[in-house]
C-alpha positions as CSV (number, residue, x, y, z in Angstrom):
1,M,215.5,218.6,169.8
2,P,213.2,221.6,170.6
3,G,209.7,221.6,169.1
4,A,210.2,217.9,168.3
5,E,206.9,215.9,169.2
6,R,207.4,213.2,171.7
7,P,206.2,209.7,170.5
8,R,202.9,208.3,171.7
9,L,203.1,205.7,174.4
10,G,199.8,203.8,173.7
11,E,198.4,201.5,176.3
12,R,201.3,199.2,176.5
13,G,203.8,202.1,177.2
14,V,201.6,203.5,179.8
15,L,201.3,200.1,181.4
16,A,204.8,199.6,181.2
17,I,205.5,203.0,182.9
18,S,203.1,202.2,185.5
19,A,204.5,198.9,186.2
20,C,207.9,200.2,186.5
21,T,206.8,203.1,188.9
22,A,204.9,200.5,191.3
23,Y,208.1,198.1,191.1
24,I,210.4,200.9,192.3
25,R,208.0,202.0,195.0
26,C,207.6,198.5,196.2
27,M,211.1,197.4,195.9
28,Q,212.4,195.2,198.6
29,Y,216.2,195.3,200.1
30,T,218.2,192.4,200.8
31,I,221.2,193.3,203.0
32,R,223.9,190.7,202.9
33,K,227.1,190.1,204.7
34,L,225.9,191.6,208.0
35,P,228.6,191.2,210.6
36,A,227.8,188.5,213.2
37,R,227.9,191.0,216.0
38,L,225.3,192.9,214.4
39,D,223.2,190.0,213.3
40,K,223.2,188.7,217.0
41,L,222.1,192.2,218.4
42,I,219.3,192.4,215.9
43,R,218.0,188.9,216.7
44,K,218.2,189.6,220.3
45,R,216.4,192.8,220.1
46,A,213.6,191.2,218.0
47,K,213.2,188.2,220.6
48,E,213.1,190.6,223.5
49,E,210.6,193.1,222.0
50,G,208.5,190.4,220.3
51,K,209.2,192.1,216.8
52,S,210.4,190.8,213.4
53,L,214.0,191.0,212.4
54,N,212.5,193.5,209.6
55,A,210.8,195.8,212.3
56,V,214.0,196.0,214.3
57,A,216.2,196.7,211.5
58,V,214.0,199.3,210.0
59,E,213.7,201.0,213.5
60,A,217.5,201.0,213.9
61,L,218.1,202.3,210.2
62,M,215.3,205.1,210.9
63,E,217.1,206.0,214.2
64,A,220.6,206.0,212.5
65,F,219.2,208.6,209.8
66,G,217.7,211.0,212.5
67,L,214.0,209.6,211.5
68,R,213.1,208.5,215.1
69,G,209.4,208.6,215.5
70,S,208.7,208.8,212.0
71,V,207.6,205.2,211.3
72,E,204.9,204.7,209.0
73,A,201.4,204.2,210.4
74,H,200.3,200.4,210.4
75,R,198.2,199.1,207.8
76,D,196.4,196.4,209.7
77,L,193.6,195.9,212.0
78,G,195.5,194.6,214.7
79,G,194.4,197.2,217.1
80,L,190.8,196.2,216.8
81,A,191.3,192.5,217.4
82,G,189.9,191.5,220.8
83,S,187.9,194.8,221.2
84,W,184.4,193.5,220.6
85,V,181.9,194.5,223.3
86,E,178.8,192.5,223.9
87,D,175.5,194.6,223.0
88,A,172.3,193.0,223.1
89,A,170.9,195.3,220.4
90,V,173.8,194.2,218.1
91,D,173.2,190.5,218.7
92,E,169.5,191.0,218.0
93,A,170.2,192.7,214.8
94,L,172.7,190.1,213.6
95,A,170.3,187.3,214.5
96,A,167.5,188.9,212.3
97,Q,170.0,189.1,209.5
98,R,170.7,185.5,209.8
99,R,167.2,184.4,209.7
100,I,166.2,182.3,206.6
101,D,162.9,183.2,205.1
102,D,161.6,179.9,203.9
103,E,159.1,181.4,201.6
104,M,161.6,183.3,199.6
105,W,163.5,180.1,198.8
106,R,160.6,178.4,197.3
């Protein structure tokens, strides 16, 4: 109706809408009844490439829809693991931070 006022949502309404939006954005897919040949190929590729079944399936779907190379950026720190470089100055600073001042604890 033109000119009709919309009802106020209140805190609960806003929360409900936010929760619904978050649910839809974070929704997961469940794919059922994969043909045995496809299942076998996905599992084989995952094992060969050291990837999860999900990663291989997402890559295949991206490619099928012409989105090759558009994979989302990783959101973890895996690239930093094992990259620590020994540095005497850093070791000294960390040692100073770990010293306990007995006078402060009395």
